[in-house]
N, C-alpha and C positions, 0 to 999 in steps of 0.2 A: 432573454429571459422575459421581459416585456410582453412579447410576441404570443407566449404562451400563456399569460397570466397569473404568472408565479409570484407571488410576495411572500417571502420568506427564504427559506433555506433549500436548496435543491442540488443534487450533483449532478455533473455534467462530463460525461466521456468522451473524450475525442479520439479522433484516428487523424494522424500525421503524415501527408506522403514526404518522406525526408528528402526527395529529390526535385518535388516544387513548391514545397513548404505550403503545397495547398491540405486544408483540413476539413474535417467534416465531423458532425456530434453523431454520434451514434447510440448513444444512451441518456436521456433526462431522467431523473428522478425526485420528482417535488415531494422530497421527504427526507426526514433523517434515516440515515443508512449506518452501515457498519465505517463505509468510507468517511462519513461525515463525522463519525466519532475519532475516526485516526486524523482527519484534518484539524480537529479541535484541539485533540492532544498534543500534534505535531508542531501547531502555531501556536497555540494558548489563546487561540481566538474563541470566544465560549459560543458556537454557533447555534444549539438548540436553545439557549436562553435567549439569544437576539432575535431568533426566529419566533419564540414563541411573543415577545415584545411586539413584534413587527406584526403578526398574526391579532393581537390585541387592538390594533390602529396605531400605536405608538411609533413616533418617527425615528428614523434613524439617529438624527443628531442628537436626539433627547436621551437616549439610552446609554448609560454608562457602562463603560465594559467591567464586568465581573472581576475579571483576572486583574487588571493594572488599578482599578479603581480610579483611575484618575482622568483616562481618555476617556472619549465619548466611542461609540460602537461604530464611527465615521473612519475610524483609522485601522488602515491595514496593518497586519501584524509585520514587522521586518525580519526575515530570517538571515542569520549567518552560518545555517547549519542544513544538514541534509538528513532526510526520515526515511528510512526502509522499515518497511512491513513485510513478513515471511510469515507463510501459514506453518502452522506445529501439526506435524501428519502422526505421530507416535501408533503407526498401524501396526507395529509387532505387538503391541499388547493385546489385540484381539483376534482369536481363533476366527480362523477360515476368512479372513478378509483378504482383499485382493489389494496389493502394493500399487496397481497402476492408477494413475488418476488421469483424469477427463474434467468436463464441464460440470458435475455434479460436484458437492462440496461434500469433504470426507474428512478436513481437516477438524481436530479436536481442539483448536485455539490457534493464535497469533503471537508472534513476538513484533517489537517494534523498537528499532534502535535510531540513537541519532549520534552523527559524527560530523567531521568537519567537511567532509567531501562524501561523494558516492561508497568510495571504498572502504572507507573507514567504518560508516555505518552499515554496509553489507558485511563485512568481518564480525563486527560486533553483534548482528542480527543471528549471523550463522552460530556461534557461538553459544549465543541463548535458547538457539532452537532444540541444541544438543549438546548435554555436559561433556560428551565425550570427543566433540568437535573441537578443533582449535580455529577453524576458519576453512577460506574457500582453498584447501590443499587438493592439488590435482593426485596427490598420493594415494588418497583416501580409498578412491574407487579405480576401476581399469575400464577402459573403453568398452561399451557393450553396444553392440550396433542396434539392437532389439531396443533397449532402453536408447537412444537416441530417438527411434522411431515412434514407440510407445513408450511416454511419459510414468515413470514410477515416483515416488516419494525421496527418491534419493536421486533425481535427476541433475539438480545444481551440481552434484558432485562428478558425475558421468561428463556433463559439460566440462567441468575445470580439465580432468583427465584428457578430453577430445583437444579441447584448446591447447595443453600442454603437447598434444601430439602431433600438432600443427592440424587438425582438421581447420576446413574454410568456415567460414561462419555464413 
């Protein structure tokens, strides 16, 4: 980040090749974003507060962590949990709205769930997205080849049904 001259908070998105462990930076946002807000909520680390202090020229070791009240901003949060964020679609509430999803944002919000591992956090998030959903249940939806090709707001459940039906990944 020093290479870019960024002081303060930034959001970096990486792409990882799982076969070679080679990684690439695909996006850098030198600003607070929705992802920053999620990271702050998930870790308990006050990113916006620390970034503002850094922008004012205050050094990291002298900034007190406003959440802990004890440590300085130099201490990284220690996490023993997993956080999952899922968009909330609610497209059925609107007339003449396509349920197909793509790169443009159609969500009406999001949920964040915390669990001891990915599976627990994912199940909790799914239950929060829709009160009629008890989790990642492959029996909720039938496999639909079109929905596998072109994602809809129910894609997670179509994927669950496909995995249950022994589709390959």
